[in-house]
C-alpha positions as CSV (number, residue, x, y, z in Angstrom):
1,M,13.3,3.7,-10.1
2,V,13.7,6.9,-8.2
3,Q,14.1,7.1,-4.5
4,R,14.3,10.6,-3.1
5,V,14.7,11.4,0.6
6,R,15.1,14.7,2.4
7,T,17.4,14.7,5.5
8,R,16.8,18.3,6.5
9,G,15.1,17.1,9.7
10,L,18.2,15.3,10.8
11,I,20.4,18.3,9.9
12,R,18.2,20.6,11.9
13,A,18.4,18.3,14.9
14,L,22.2,18.2,14.7
15,G,22.3,21.9,14.2
16,S,20.3,22.5,17.3
17,V,22.9,20.5,19.3
18,G,25.6,22.9,18.1
19,V,23.6,26.0,18.9
20,L,22.8,24.7,22.4
21,S,26.5,23.9,23.1
22,A,27.6,27.4,22.0
23,L,25.0,29.0,24.2
24,A,26.2,26.9,27.1
25,L,29.8,28.0,26.6
26,L,28.8,31.6,26.3
27,S,26.7,31.4,29.5
28,H,29.7,29.9,31.3
29,G,32.0,32.6,30.1
30,C,29.7,35.4,31.2
31,A,29.3,33.8,34.6
32,A,33.1,33.7,35.0
33,A,33.4,37.4,34.0
34,R,30.8,38.5,36.4
35,S,32.6,36.8,39.3
36,E,35.5,39.3,38.8
37,T,33.4,42.5,39.0
38,P,31.5,44.1,41.8
39,P,27.9,42.8,42.1
40,A,25.3,44.9,40.4
41,A,21.6,45.1,41.0
42,A,19.9,42.1,39.7
43,P,17.8,42.8,36.6
44,A,14.2,42.0,36.5
45,A,13.6,38.3,35.6
46,V,12.7,37.8,32.0
47,P,10.7,34.7,31.2
48,A,12.4,32.3,28.8
49,A,11.0,32.2,25.3
50,A,9.1,29.1,24.5
51,P,10.8,27.0,21.8
52,A,9.3,27.2,18.4
53,P,7.0,24.2,17.7
54,R,8.3,21.7,15.2
55,A,6.4,18.9,13.7
56,D,7.6,15.4,14.6
57,S,8.4,13.8,11.3
58,A,7.9,10.3,12.7
59,H,4.2,11.1,13.3
60,V,3.5,12.9,10.0
61,R,1.7,10.9,7.4
62,T,3.7,10.1,4.3
63,G,2.1,11.0,1.0
64,V,2.2,8.2,-1.6
65,S,1.6,8.2,-5.4
66,M,1.9,5.2,-7.7
67,R,1.6,4.9,-11.5
68,R,1.7,1.6,-13.5
69,V,3.0,-0.6,-10.7
70,N,2.3,-4.3,-10.2
71,F,2.5,-4.5,-6.4
72,Y,3.0,-8.0,-5.1
73,V,1.2,-8.6,-1.8
74,D,2.0,-12.3,-2.2
75,S,4.1,-14.2,-4.7
76,E,0.8,-15.2,-6.4
77,V,-1.4,-12.2,-5.6
78,V,-0.6,-9.0,-7.6
79,L,-2.3,-5.6,-7.4
80,H,-2.1,-4.1,-10.8
81,I,-2.1,-0.4,-9.8
82,H,-3.0,1.8,-12.8
83,H,-2.8,4.9,-10.5
84,L,-3.0,5.5,-6.8
85,D,-2.9,8.6,-4.6
86,G,-3.1,8.5,-0.8
87,T,-1.1,8.4,2.4
88,M,0.8,6.0,4.6
89,R,1.1,5.8,8.4
90,S,2.6,3.5,11.0
91,K,0.2,1.6,13.2
92,E,2.4,2.4,16.2
93,G,2.8,6.1,15.4
94,G,6.5,5.9,14.6
95,P,8.4,5.6,11.3
96,I,7.0,3.6,8.5
97,I,9.1,0.4,8.4
98,F,9.3,-1.1,5.0
99,D,10.8,-4.3,6.4
100,D,7.6,-5.1,8.3
101,K,4.7,-4.8,6.0
102,S,2.3,-5.6,8.8
103,S,3.3,-2.4,10.7
104,F,1.8,0.2,8.4
105,I,-1.4,1.2,6.7
106,I,-1.9,2.6,3.2
107,T,-5.0,4.9,3.0
108,I,-6.2,5.3,-0.6
109,D,-7.8,8.6,-1.6
110,T,-8.2,7.8,-5.3
111,A,-7.0,4.8,-7.3
112,E,-7.8,2.2,-10.0
113,V,-6.5,-1.2,-9.1
114,G,-6.9,-4.3,-11.2
115,M,-6.6,-8.0,-10.4
116,T,-6.5,-10.8,-13.0
117,G,-8.5,-14.0,-12.6
118,A,-5.3,-15.8,-11.5
119,D,-4.7,-13.1,-8.8
120,L,-8.3,-13.4,-7.5
121,S,-8.2,-17.2,-7.6
122,A,-5.0,-17.3,-5.4
123,L,-6.5,-14.6,-3.1
124,L,-9.7,-16.6,-2.6
125,N,-8.0,-20.0,-2.1
126,K,-5.1,-18.8,0.2
127,Y,-6.7,-16.0,2.2
128,V,-10.5,-15.6,2.0
129,F,-11.5,-19.3,2.1
130,G,-8.2,-20.9,3.0
131,Y,-9.1,-22.1,6.4
132,E,-9.9,-25.5,7.9
133,G,-13.5,-26.5,7.4
134,S,-14.1,-24.0,4.6
135,P,-17.2,-24.8,2.5
136,L,-15.4,-23.8,-0.7
137,S,-12.2,-25.0,-2.2
138,H,-10.3,-25.3,-5.5
139,L,-11.7,-22.0,-6.6
140,H,-10.8,-20.7,-10.1
141,L,-12.0,-17.3,-11.4
142,R,-11.8,-16.0,-15.0
143,T,-13.3,-13.0,-16.8
144,E,-15.8,-13.5,-19.7
145,G,-17.1,-10.4,-21.4
146,D,-18.4,-8.1,-18.6
147,H,-19.0,-11.1,-16.3
148,V,-16.8,-13.3,-14.1
149,V,-17.0,-17.1,-14.1
150,Q,-16.1,-18.9,-10.9
151,T,-15.7,-22.7,-10.6
152,G,-14.9,-24.7,-7.6
153,R,-16.0,-27.3,-5.1
154,M,-18.7,-26.9,-2.5
155,H,-18.5,-29.1,0.6
156,K,-22.0,-29.8,2.0
157,L,-22.3,-33.4,3.2
158,A,-20.6,-34.3,-0.1
159,T,-18.2,-32.5,-2.4
160,I,-20.2,-30.8,-5.2
161,P,-18.5,-29.2,-8.2
162,F,-20.1,-25.9,-9.2
163,E,-19.8,-23.1,-11.7
164,I,-21.2,-19.6,-11.2
165,T,-21.4,-16.8,-13.9
166,A,-21.9,-13.5,-12.2
167,T,-21.9,-9.7,-12.4
168,M,-20.0,-7.5,-10.0
169,D,-21.0,-4.2,-8.5
170,V,-20.5,-2.2,-5.3
171,T,-23.0,-1.9,-2.4
172,P,-23.7,1.5,-0.7
173,E,-21.4,0.3,2.1
174,G,-18.5,-0.2,-0.3
175,L,-18.6,-4.0,-0.4
176,I,-18.0,-5.8,-3.7
177,R,-21.1,-7.9,-4.6
178,I,-20.8,-11.0,-6.8
179,H,-24.3,-11.6,-8.1
180,P,-24.9,-14.9,-9.9
181,T,-26.7,-14.8,-13.2
182,K,-26.2,-18.5,-14.1
183,T,-25.4,-21.4,-11.8
184,K,-24.4,-24.9,-12.6
185,I,-24.3,-27.6,-9.9
186,M,-22.8,-31.0,-10.9
187,G,-23.3,-29.8,-14.5
188,V,-27.1,-29.2,-14.3
189,N,-29.0,-25.9,-14.0
190,G,-28.3,-25.0,-10.4
191,A,-30.6,-22.0,-10.2
192,K,-33.7,-24.2,-11.0
193,L,-32.5,-26.9,-8.7
194,M,-32.0,-24.5,-5.8
195,K,-35.3,-22.8,-6.4
196,F,-37.1,-26.2,-6.5
197,L,-35.5,-27.2,-3.2
198,G,-36.1,-23.8,-1.7
199,L,-32.4,-23.2,-1.2
200,T,-30.1,-20.2,-1.5
201,L,-26.3,-19.8,-1.3
202,E,-26.9,-18.3,2.2
203,K,-28.5,-21.5,3.4
204,L,-25.9,-23.7,1.7
205,L,-22.7,-21.8,2.8
206,D,-21.5,-21.1,6.3
207,L,-18.9,-18.4,5.8
208,K,-18.4,-17.5,9.5
209,G,-14.7,-18.5,9.2
210,A,-14.0,-16.6,6.0
211,T,-11.8,-13.5,5.9
212,G,-13.7,-10.5,4.6
213,A,-16.5,-12.6,2.8
214,S,-20.2,-13.1,3.6
215,V,-23.2,-14.3,1.8
216,H,-26.7,-12.6,1.5
217,G,-29.3,-14.5,-0.4
218,N,-27.5,-15.7,-3.5
219,D,-25.0,-12.8,-3.4
220,I,-21.4,-13.2,-2.2
221,L,-20.1,-10.0,-0.6
222,L,-16.4,-9.2,-0.3
223,D,-14.8,-6.5,1.9
224,P,-11.9,-5.0,0.0
225,A,-10.2,-3.8,3.2
226,K,-10.2,-7.3,4.8
227,I,-9.6,-9.8,2.0
228,L,-6.0,-8.8,1.2
229,P,-2.8,-9.9,3.1
230,P,-0.6,-7.1,4.6
231,P,0.1,-4.3,4.2
232,T,-3.3,-3.1,5.4
233,I,-5.1,-1.0,2.8
234,E,-7.9,1.4,3.6
235,G,-10.1,3.1,1.1
236,R,-13.6,3.2,-0.3
237,V,-14.4,1.3,-3.4
238,V,-16.9,3.3,-5.5
239,S,-17.2,1.1,-8.5
240,V,-16.0,-2.2,-10.0
241,R,-15.8,-3.4,-13.6
242,V,-14.5,-6.2,-15.8
243,D,-11.9,-4.8,-18.2
244,G,-10.3,-7.4,-20.4
245,N,-8.7,-10.0,-18.1
246,E,-8.8,-7.8,-15.0
247,V,-11.4,-6.9,-12.4
248,V,-10.8,-3.2,-11.8
249,Q,-11.7,-1.5,-8.6
250,A,-12.0,2.3,-8.5
251,F,-11.4,4.0,-5.1
252,G,-12.7,7.4,-4.2
253,K,-12.7,9.6,-1.2
254,T,-15.4,9.1,1.5
255,E,-15.9,12.9,1.6
256,P,-16.8,13.8,-2.0
257,H,-16.2,17.5,-1.6
258,A,-12.7,17.1,-0.1
259,P,-10.1,17.9,-2.8
260,V,-7.4,15.4,-3.6
261,Q,-4.0,17.0,-4.3
262,A,-1.9,14.6,-6.3
263,L,1.8,14.5,-5.6
264,V,4.1,15.7,-8.3
265,P,7.3,13.6,-8.4
266,P,10.7,15.1,-9.1
267,D,11.1,13.3,-12.4
268,T,7.8,13.6,-14.3
269,T,9.2,11.9,-17.4
270,V,9.0,8.4,-16.1
271,K,5.7,6.5,-16.7
272,N,5.8,3.9,-13.9
273,Y,7.0,4.8,-10.4
274,M,6.3,4.9,-6.7
275,Y,6.7,8.3,-5.0
276,Y,6.8,8.9,-1.2
277,K,6.9,12.4,0.4
278,G,6.9,13.5,4.0
279,G,7.1,11.7,7.4
280,T,9.8,9.2,8.3
281,L,10.6,6.1,6.4
282,R,12.8,3.3,7.5
283,F,14.1,0.4,5.4
284,G,17.2,-1.7,6.2
285,R,19.6,0.6,8.1
286,L,18.5,3.8,6.5
287,L,16.2,6.2,8.3
288,M,14.8,9.0,6.2
289,L,13.5,12.2,7.9
290,D,11.2,14.6,6.0
291,A,11.4,11.9,3.4
292,E,11.1,12.3,-0.4
293,M,11.7,9.2,-2.5
294,Q,10.8,8.4,-6.1
295,I,11.2,4.8,-7.2
296,T,11.1,3.4,-10.7
297,D,12.4,0.3,-12.6
298,L,15.3,-0.2,-14.9
299,D,13.0,-0.8,-17.9
300,P,10.8,2.3,-18.2
301,E,8.8,0.9,-21.1
302,E,7.3,-1.9,-19.0
303,V,5.1,-1.8,-15.9
304,F,7.1,-1.7,-12.7
305,R,6.9,-5.0,-10.9
306,F,7.6,-4.5,-7.2
307,D,7.6,-7.0,-4.2
308,L,7.8,-5.4,-0.8
309,S,9.1,-8.7,0.6
310,R,12.0,-8.7,-1.8
311,Y,12.7,-5.0,-2.2
312,N,16.2,-5.2,-1.0
313,A,17.2,-7.7,-3.7
314,Q,15.6,-5.4,-6.2
315,L,17.6,-2.5,-4.8
316,V,20.9,-4.4,-4.8
317,A,20.3,-5.3,-8.5
318,G,19.8,-1.6,-9.3
319,Y,21.5,1.6,-8.2
320,E,20.7,5.0,-6.6
321,R,22.2,8.5,-6.4
322,T,22.0,11.2,-3.8
323,L,20.8,14.7,-4.9
324,A,22.2,18.0,-3.8
325,D,19.2,18.7,-1.6
326,G,19.6,15.4,0.3
327,G,17.1,13.4,-1.8
328,L,17.7,10.0,-3.3
329,E,16.8,8.6,-6.7
330,V,16.7,4.8,-7.0
331,W,16.3,2.5,-9.9
332,M,15.3,-1.1,-9.2
333,R,15.2,-4.3,-11.2
334,D,11.7,-5.8,-11.8
335,V,11.2,-8.6,-9.2
336,D,10.5,-11.2,-11.9
337,K,13.8,-10.5,-13.5
338,L,15.9,-11.2,-10.4
339,S,18.2,-14.2,-10.3
340,S,20.6,-15.5,-7.7
341,G,23.5,-14.2,-9.9
342,A,22.0,-11.0,-11.2
343,A,24.6,-8.4,-11.7
344,V,24.2,-4.8,-10.6
345,A,22.8,-2.7,-13.4
346,A,25.1,-0.4,-15.3
347,K,24.3,3.3,-14.6
348,P,23.1,5.2,-17.6
349,A,24.1,8.8,-18.3
350,L,22.2,10.9,-15.7
351,P,20.5,14.1,-16.6
352,H,22.2,17.3,-15.5
């Protein structure tokens, strides 16, 4: 895992202090010399030159690119990132603080992100419908062909087991729509029963307390920007599909004519990585100005499994090196391979 950080912004700042000190000494010396010579006519005042503008690195967005990364937003909820390109920014306008995942936003330009049935089940139970008085509980979702099958318990006067087989698509507003094609309630044909009783899921379910979920007719709608725990993720879902054991969301830019310039990492030979460029990043005691950091795992043949809540343990179990231009390359151990007594990885021969 490669972590690469530019510190030229800090060097420029320190360099400026030295230049200002030298100018101050020179000015003091000139003033002393003038005091020993006869006064001369005062020259015409010359306005001071305005300092050259310089971008504040702490307020610059950081470009982000990910390839083949299992990004843990929870110990049970994993985003299987096939590819992602976008930016990151602090909610407060300062540096991006990795140690506080609630403090920054990831804005996706383009991406494909999958979630397994287990990931979606944990997400629905813990975050979307995990509140007191929720009408749904014990939810379990699995993929079946090009459909999803969801089982659970509905609480309406009594506890009612149900099973819904559904297709998934995206609304014009960018919401994920779960559209039932077959419904079983207590083991019987729920669609016929609901039609006979003149009921819809909208009449049966009160989802006012749900996070990022609503119901319209018999369709359940999920807002991708609201259903996930931190960090906050922005982006427009343009399509969704079932692919094997994953539900894959494709993200695209809101402005279709705006070009997306993918970041090119320093090491293009690795298959799975996270790459950050620009702005200011802070993690632990390290503050990176004009940052550039590429991160990958110690086993390049496997997908990189990264948990932002445990990144420091992953880093301690790996290693890093500083490059001649001030950047860093960092290799981390996959989060599921960590142990309390995990030894620091041996450094392989590095390329010249």
